[in-house]
VOLUM-617174 format. One record per residue (C-alpha): residue number from 0; y, x, z. Coordinates in pm, 1 decimal. Each point is the difference from the previous one (the first is absolute). Example, Ala and Ser with C-alpha at 12.3 -4.5 7.8 and 13.67 -1.06 7.14 Angstrom:
# VOLUM-617174
   num          Y          X          Z
     0     -450.0     1230.0      780.0
     1      344.0      137.0      -66.0
END
This chain:
# VOLUM-617174
   num          Y          X          Z
     0     4859.4    -3403.6     2954.3
     1      -23.1      330.7     -188.9
     2     -205.2      167.5      272.6
     3     -235.9     -296.4       16.9
     4      -55.5       11.1     -376.0
     5      -75.8      372.2       21.8
     6     -246.3      -49.9      286.5
     7     -171.5     -287.8     -180.1
     8      -28.8      203.5     -321.1
     9     -153.7      300.6      178.8
    10     -234.3     -226.5      195.5
    11     -108.2     -176.2     -320.1
    12      -74.9      337.0     -163.6
    13     -202.9      115.0      301.0
    14     -204.2     -322.7        5.2
    15      -52.5       26.8     -374.6
    16     -120.9      359.2       38.9
    17     -235.0      -95.4      285.7
    18     -147.0     -279.4     -211.1
    19      -84.1      234.1     -286.0
    20     -133.8      263.4      240.8
    21     -233.9     -262.0      144.7
    22      -90.9     -131.3     -345.3
    23      -76.6      340.6     -153.9
    24     -162.8      175.4      297.1
    25     -176.6     -284.2      180.9
    26      -29.2     -318.1     -206.5
    27      -73.9      119.5     -355.8
    28     -367.7       79.2      -53.6
    29      -47.3      300.4     -231.5
    30     -373.5      -64.6      -25.3
    31     -124.3      -52.5     -353.1
    32     -146.2     -346.7      -76.4
    33     -378.8        7.7       27.8
    34      -63.8      -66.9     -369.3
    35      189.2      318.5      -99.5
    36     -162.5      234.8      250.1
    37     -205.2      269.1     -172.1
    38      158.0      -67.9     -341.3
    39      211.1      251.9     -189.8
    40      307.9     -173.5      144.9
    41     -114.2       86.2      352.4
    42      206.8      302.2      113.9
    43     -299.1      119.2      201.8
    44     -169.6       82.9     -331.3
    45      270.6      243.3     -115.9
    46      181.0      105.3      320.0
    47     -151.1      194.3      287.0
    48       37.8     -110.1      361.6
    49      313.2      205.7       61.6
    50      166.1     -123.4     -321.1
    51      -77.9     -359.7       96.0
    52      161.4       47.4      341.5
    53      306.7      172.5     -145.7
    54       36.5     -269.4     -264.6
    55       12.7     -277.6      260.0
    56      235.6      193.5      230.8
    57      238.6       99.2     -275.9
    58        5.6     -347.1     -156.6
    59       70.3     -175.2      330.4
    60      295.7      223.4       85.4
    61      135.8        2.1     -354.0
    62      -20.5     -379.0      -22.1
    63      181.7      -37.1      331.4
    64      277.6      229.2     -123.7
    65       28.7     -207.7     -316.0
    66       45.2     -325.0      192.2
    67      254.5      162.6      232.6
    68      212.6      179.1     -258.5
    69      176.3     -284.7     -180.5
    70       66.3     -220.3      307.4
    71      140.6      309.5      170.6
    72      240.8       37.0     -293.6
    73      104.5     -364.7       45.9
    74       59.8       68.4      367.3
    75      217.5      302.0      -81.9
    76      221.5     -199.8     -237.5
    77       22.2     -286.1      251.0
    78      106.8      232.8      281.7
    79      256.2      167.0     -228.5
    80      150.2     -344.4      -54.4
    81        1.8     -140.6      351.2
    82      125.2      317.8      169.1
    83      290.3       39.5     -243.2
    84     -113.8      320.1     -171.8
    85       65.5     -161.9     -336.6
    86      363.3      -43.2      104.5
    87       10.3      364.3      108.7
    88     -133.3      118.9     -336.7
    89      265.5     -201.9     -181.1
    90      272.5      144.3      222.6
    91     -124.9      353.3      -64.1
    92        7.7      -68.4     -374.8
    93      357.3     -131.8       14.3
    94      120.5      283.6      225.8
    95     -155.4      273.1     -214.9
    96      196.2      -75.8     -318.0
    97      286.6     -214.8     -124.4
    98     -181.0      -74.1     -327.9
    99     -155.0     -346.6       28.7
   100     -241.8       75.4     -281.2
   101     -176.1      251.6      228.1
   102      -28.8     -227.3      304.6
   103     -321.6     -167.8     -109.8
   104     -181.4      325.4      -97.7
   105       96.4      158.8      334.1
   106     -101.7     -309.5      198.0
   107     -330.8      -12.7     -188.7
   108      -64.2      366.1       76.3
   109       43.3      -48.7      375.2
   110     -215.5     -311.8        1.6
   111     -271.5      169.6     -207.0
   112        8.7      309.1      219.9
   113      -27.0     -204.0      321.1
   114     -297.4     -198.8     -131.6
   115     -163.5      317.6     -132.9
   116       30.6      186.4      330.6
   117     -124.6     -302.1      197.2
   118     -311.5      -42.5     -215.8
   119      -72.6      371.6      -49.1
   120     -222.5       29.4      312.0
   121     -243.1     -261.4     -134.8
   122       -6.2      178.2     -335.6
   123      -73.7      328.9      175.3
   124     -279.8     -158.0      205.1
   125     -157.1     -126.6     -323.4
   126       29.7      347.5     -156.1
   127     -141.7      166.3      311.1
   128     -290.3     -245.8        4.8
   129      -94.8       79.7     -358.9
   130       17.7      372.7       80.6
   131     -220.9      -43.3      307.5
   132     -267.0     -178.2     -203.2
   133       29.2      249.5     -288.2
   134      123.5     -254.5     -252.3
   135      332.3      176.9      -41.1
   136       20.3      370.7      -82.1
   137      379.5       -5.0      -19.9
   138      209.3      239.6      206.1
   139      276.4     -138.3      218.9
   140      280.8      151.1     -214.9
   141     -154.8     -156.2     -311.1
   142      -35.0     -337.1      175.0
   143      358.6       18.7      123.5
   144      116.9       80.7     -351.4
   145     -171.8     -316.0     -132.0
   146      155.9     -202.0      282.5
   147      346.7      122.6      -93.1
   148      -63.6      -74.7     -367.6
   149     -100.8     -352.6      105.1
   150      321.1      -34.5      198.9
   151      228.4      106.7     -283.8
   152     -181.5     -203.7     -265.9
   153       20.6     -310.3      220.0
   154      363.0       71.0       77.8
   155       84.0       54.5     -366.6
   156     -179.7     -319.3     -102.5
   157      180.1     -209.6      260.5
   158      327.1      171.2      -89.6
   159      -31.6     -162.0     -341.6
   160     -116.5     -339.4      129.7
   161      205.9      -62.6      316.0
   162      357.4       29.1     -136.9
   163      -85.7     -230.3     -291.3
   164     -179.8     -248.8      224.0
   165      280.3      -21.5      254.9
   166      258.7      -30.4     -275.1
   167     -199.5     -297.9     -131.7
   168      -13.0     -147.6      351.2
   169      379.6        3.3       15.8
   170       46.0     -138.4     -350.4
   171     -264.0     -274.4       21.0
   172     -109.6      -96.3      349.7
   173     -251.2     -256.1     -132.0
   174     -142.5      170.9     -309.2
   175        1.6      369.2       85.8
   176     -376.1        0.8       49.2
   177      -58.3     -124.3     -356.7
   178      248.0      235.7     -164.5
   179     -144.5      284.8      204.8
   180     -348.2      -89.4     -122.4
   181      114.6       -5.9     -363.3
   182      138.6      352.3       37.3
   183     -317.6      113.7      177.1
   184     -215.6      -73.8     -306.9
   185      131.2      282.5     -225.1
   186       41.2      227.1      303.2
   187     -368.1      -46.9       99.9
   188     -118.9       71.4     -354.3
   189      227.3      305.9      -21.3
   190     -134.4      140.1      329.3
   191     -360.7      -52.8     -109.7
   192       77.8      179.3     -325.7
   193      148.5      294.4      191.1
   194     -271.9       16.7      268.6
   195     -250.1      228.7     -180.4
   196      252.8      243.2     -147.8
   197      278.1       19.8      259.8
   198     -112.9     -120.1      342.4
   199     -369.1       98.4       25.1
   200       59.8      365.7     -103.3
   201      232.5       38.7      300.7
   202     -308.7      -14.7      221.9
   203     -268.1      172.1     -208.1
   204      -61.2      198.3     -316.9
   205     -141.0     -194.8     -295.3
   206     -154.5      157.8     -306.6
   207     -243.5      -90.6     -278.2
   208     -365.2       11.8      101.1
   209     -117.5      362.7       -9.2
   210     -364.7      -82.2      -66.7
   211       26.1      -64.5     -374.3
   212     -367.4      -90.6      -31.6
   213       42.6     -272.8      261.0
   214      328.8     -107.8     -158.7
   215     -178.5      -44.1     -334.1
   216     -258.9     -224.8      167.1
   217      274.8     -205.6      164.5
   218      197.1      -34.3     -323.3
   219     -319.1     -104.1     -177.6
   220      -42.8     -269.6      265.2
   221      363.6     -102.2      -49.9
   222      -52.7      -25.8     -375.9
   223     -300.0     -224.1       65.6
   224      233.2     -227.3      199.4
   225      269.7       13.0     -273.6
   226      240.9      185.1      228.1
   227      241.5      232.8     -186.0
   228      -25.2      272.4      264.1
   229       81.4      360.8      -86.3
   230      -12.2      168.0      340.7
   231     -148.1      -48.1      343.8
   232      200.6      153.1      283.5
   233     -119.7      170.3      313.2
   234      208.5       46.2      310.8
   235      -18.6      276.2      258.7
   236     -102.8     -180.9      321.0
   237     -249.3      242.1      156.9
   238      277.5      162.3      204.2
   239       77.3     -338.5      157.2
   240     -323.8     -194.1       37.1
   241     -377.8       -3.7      -21.3
   242        1.4     -362.5     -120.1
   243      -79.7      -97.0     -359.3
   244      201.8     -220.1     -233.4
   245       90.1      -91.5     -357.5
   246      255.9     -250.6     -121.3
   247      208.3     -139.7     -284.5
   248      378.2       22.7       32.4
   249      310.7      -69.7     -203.4
   250       68.5     -237.0     -287.9
   251       60.9       33.2     -371.8
   252       -4.9      351.3     -142.3
   253        2.7      146.9      352.5
   254     -329.2     -165.6      103.9
   255     -246.2      256.1      133.0
   256     -357.6       23.7      122.9
   257       -3.4      247.6      288.3
   258     -287.3      177.7      177.4
   259       35.4      181.5      329.8
   260     -141.0      352.4      -16.2
   261     -209.1      -81.6      308.8
   262     -176.6     -263.2     -210.0
   263      -61.9      254.9     -275.4
   264     -134.5      252.2      249.8
   265     -245.1     -229.2      179.5
   266     -129.1     -248.2     -257.9
   267     -225.0       51.3     -300.8
   268      113.2      -70.1     -355.4
   269     -201.7     -324.9       -1.6
   270      169.1     -117.0      319.2
   271      344.2       92.3     -132.7
   272      -65.0     -185.9     -325.6
   273      -88.9     -307.1      204.2
   274      328.8       27.4      189.5
   275      190.3       51.4     -324.5
   276     -163.2     -309.7     -151.7
   277      114.9     -192.0      308.5
   278      358.1      118.7      -49.8
   279      -14.7      -78.6     -371.3
   280      -74.5     -363.1       82.6
   281      340.3      -24.1      165.9
   282      154.6      105.6     -329.9
   283     -222.6     -218.3     -220.4
   284       51.6     -314.7      208.7
   285      369.8       82.0       56.4
   286      -32.6      -15.5      377.9
   287      317.8      203.5       43.6
   288      204.0     -260.2     -189.9
   289     -165.4     -287.1      183.9
   290       89.0      181.4      320.6
   291      362.0       37.1     -109.0
   292       17.5     -369.6      -85.6
   293     -147.5      -98.3      335.6
   294      235.6      234.9      182.6
   295      304.8     -145.0     -174.8
   296     -104.1     -357.0       83.0
   297      -58.5       90.8      364.1
   298      331.1      188.4       13.9
   299      181.9     -310.8     -128.7
   300     -155.2     -209.3      276.9
   301       58.5      279.7      250.5
   302      370.6       33.8      -79.1
   303       46.9     -375.5       25.4
   304     -173.1       -7.6      339.5
   305      207.7      300.3      108.6
   306      316.5     -187.9      -96.6
   307     -104.0     -306.0      200.9
   308     -115.9      195.7      305.2
   309      308.6      225.2        5.2
   310      229.8     -301.5       -5.3
   311     -199.7     -169.8      275.1
   312        4.5      308.2      222.9
   313      366.1       78.5      -67.7
   314      105.3     -356.6       89.7
   315     -166.0       36.9      340.4
   316       40.0      365.3       89.6
   317      267.7      137.3     -234.0
   318      275.5      -17.1      261.5
   319     -216.5      183.0      253.1
   320      -57.2      276.9     -255.7
   321      357.8      -14.4     -133.3
   322     -129.8      -59.8     -352.7
   323      126.5     -351.4      -62.6
   324      -64.1       21.6     -376.0
   325     -319.8       85.7     -182.3
   326      208.0      211.6     -239.9
   327      110.9      224.8      285.6
   328     -177.5      335.6      -41.0
   329      -79.2       -6.5      372.1
   330     -262.3     -265.7      -76.9
   331     -203.4      252.6     -202.3
   332     -252.2       68.3      282.5
   333      -70.1     -374.4        2.2
   334      -54.8        7.1     -377.4
   335     -239.2      297.0       28.9
   336     -188.2     -164.6      287.0
   337      -46.5     -331.2     -183.1
   338     -109.3      167.7     -324.3
   339     -253.1      214.0      188.4
   340     -139.7     -303.4      184.1
   341      -34.5     -197.5     -322.6
   342     -173.7      291.9     -174.1
   343     -244.5       25.5      287.7
   344      -59.6     -376.6       -6.4
   345      -62.6        9.9     -375.9
   346     -241.4      295.6       17.0
   347     -317.5     -214.8       42.3
   348       77.7     -181.9     -326.2
   349       96.6      321.6     -180.6
   350     -313.6      175.2      124.9
   351     -218.4     -293.5     -103.2
   352      131.5       18.5     -356.0
   353      -46.2      378.4        0.8
   354     -359.3      -27.6      125.7
   355      -74.1     -244.1     -281.9
   356      132.3      247.3     -256.6
   357     -190.2      288.0      157.4
   358     -322.0     -204.1       -5.7
   359       59.9      -64.7     -369.4
   360       53.1      373.4      -52.0
   361     -323.8       86.8      182.0
   362     -194.1     -244.4     -217.2
   363      170.0      129.7     -316.1
   364      -81.5      361.5       91.1
   365     -367.4      -63.9       60.3
   366      -33.1     -203.9     -320.3
   367      161.6      282.1     -195.4
   368     -190.3      294.8      150.1
   369     -333.3     -172.0       77.3
   370      -41.6      243.7      289.7
   371      -14.5     -193.4      330.3
   372     -150.8      295.5      185.6
   373      303.2      217.5      -78.9
   374      224.9     -284.4      116.9
   375     -188.1      -43.8      327.1
   376        1.6      370.5       83.7
   377      369.4       31.9      -90.5
   378       90.4     -287.8      234.2
   379     -213.1      155.6      272.7
   380      184.5      329.5      -49.0
   381      336.3     -179.4       10.3
   382      -94.8     -162.2      331.3
   383     -124.5      328.9      139.8
   384      303.5      207.0     -101.8
   385      249.7     -248.7      146.8
   386     -209.7     -111.5      299.6
   387       43.9     -352.2     -135.5
   388     -152.0     -296.3      178.7
   389     -264.4     -157.0     -220.5
   390       27.4     -333.9      181.8
   391      352.9      -33.6      148.0
   392      113.9     -283.9      231.4
   393      125.3     -312.4     -177.4
   394      370.5       43.6       86.4
   395      -13.6      362.0     -114.7
   396     -146.6     -105.0     -334.0
   397      257.1     -277.6      -43.4
   398      306.8      208.8       83.6
   399     -103.4      350.5     -109.2
   400     -257.6       -4.2     -276.0
   401      128.2       -0.4     -358.3
   402     -359.1       74.1     -113.0
   403     -323.0     -178.3       88.6
   404     -174.8      151.4      300.2
   405     -258.6      268.5      -69.3
   406     -264.1     -246.0      118.9
   407      105.9     -246.1     -270.7
   408       33.5      264.2     -271.3
   409     -332.5      173.3       59.3
   410     -185.6     -330.1       54.6
   411      129.5     -127.3     -333.4
   412     -131.0      314.8     -168.3
   413     -338.8      -31.9      166.4
   414      -21.1     -358.5     -121.5
   415       91.7      119.6     -350.1
   416     -282.3      255.5       16.7
   417     -250.6     -266.2      104.0
   418      106.8     -243.9     -271.9
   419      -13.7      255.7     -279.6
   420     -323.7      152.6      124.2
   421     -155.8     -341.9      -42.0
   422      148.0      -26.9     -351.2
END
């Protein structure tokens, strides 16, 4: 039975991977719709022939890696369960110390390490791909350092969550999911508060914007939007990437507007002001708080579904896996697998909401700056620096894109130009 389940799981993953290979490399048509050819949204107008070819190649491979990565993680957790490795990790934890309080942290370490090692090759392939196409400028030691930081942050986060969650499972077999969700609300807000000042600086150096003349222009724009901003932060990313980015992070007094130094180096002041106006919209319209609210609602539904699915699976396969109770720590790989699957399943809805907010931010930015040409050229530069597909396949847009496609963003700006030229 166990061997058959393992074979079926591997076969399902292979068929899934073949489907997306066929979809991305043979079925999806990257050709731009006729009505957009020759417009400013047409990549042929701002990319040369070689850049166009590299953009398509890089996007196809990167998209395939995206669709393989999470299902591969599910497969790893499933194989850990059915081949008894979860039982082994628990035995190692119990044999290593007589203190029961340390059993769960030790078990979690072995499980996290096994999953990390199993998925590391795909992460390395993704890193190597970005190096090959000159998106990443990061050295291998620097990349490995970030990977290890990821591992320990994830481990530390789960070290807080897992013991509490499994204690709740033992105390309330029918309501643990709800009590767990209630505790997750302050924890989520606390982590978002810490993100800009504790977690992000582990990866990069942040400091106030050096260009004080540009900072004054940005703060003047913020004052126009009634944003009580005092500083704009830049982050040292040139040693890691050639891509461009800016974002809003954190909540409350720790909220920050952040610019990558690559953005500062490659865009004009007018283009940067447009990007800053876009980010300011997220603050003005409280998109971060709407996002938190949506996340908490989805997490409530997700934990309930996890509770139902775990019970269903345990009733049928628990004896095979020697985890007859959901509250047994050996069921943790099942919990991780279900949560990951549900997050992946919810991503189209989450991305749709995000694309709506980003469209609002684009419109807000252009209304504030009245400079559509700067917006168009900045989006063209963003696409060029990241070898981004202007017109991605539908499934890629649905599952990957938190922003509108470059085709949609630039076309909207062109339409804005036409409308206001007529005015």
